[in-house]
N, C-alpha and C positions, 0 to 999 in steps of 0.2 A: 526470626531468622532461623533462631537454632533447631525451631521444632524442624524446618524445612530440610535443613540442613544433619539434622542425625535421625530422619528418617531416610538415608539414603539416598534420594532423588540429585540432592546437589554434593558434590565435593566441598564447597567450601559459600561462608557467605556472599564475599567478591562476586562466585559463580553464580550463586539465586538472585543478585541485585543485580548482572545483567541481562539475566533473565528476563526478570521485570522489567526491565528499562528495553530490551527487544520486542517483547509482547505489549508494551505498551506504544511505539514507535508503529508496529504493524498495525493495531489495532488505530492509529492515527489513521494513518494511512488508508484503511480501509475505509473509515469515517472519512477521508477525503472523496475517493471512487463510490465512493455512492450520493454524492451531493453533486459533482461531475456528472455522475449518469442524469441524474435527478434534473439537473439544469439541462442538459440536453432534451431528456423527457418533455420538458416544459417549454422548450423555447419554441417550437412551432411547429408548422409539418414536414413531413421526413420529407427527405428530394433524395433519389438515389444517388450513389456515391459513384463516380466514374473514375476510370484510371488517372489523369490529372491529378483527381483529390488523393488518391491513395498512392500515388510517386511523392505527392508532396507531403502528404503524414510521414513519409518512411523518411523525406529529406528531412522534416525536421526531427526526426526521432533520432537520425544519425550523427545530426546536429548536436544534442543532448547527451550522446555515448560519449 
C-alpha cells in the first residue's frame, strides 16, 4: 500500500483501498453479466423481440431505477 501511495498514483492509503473496492465491485458485476449472457445463449432457440417485449423491459428497468 505504501508503495502505491509513494508512487504518486494515489494520495492516501484510503484512496487506494477505495479503488481496490471499486475494481472488485466492477469485476463482480462483469462476471454476473457474463453469466447471464451465457445463460441466455444456452436457453434455447432465439425468438424475435416484439414492441411489447421492449415496452415490458423498459417498464421493468424504470421500476428498478
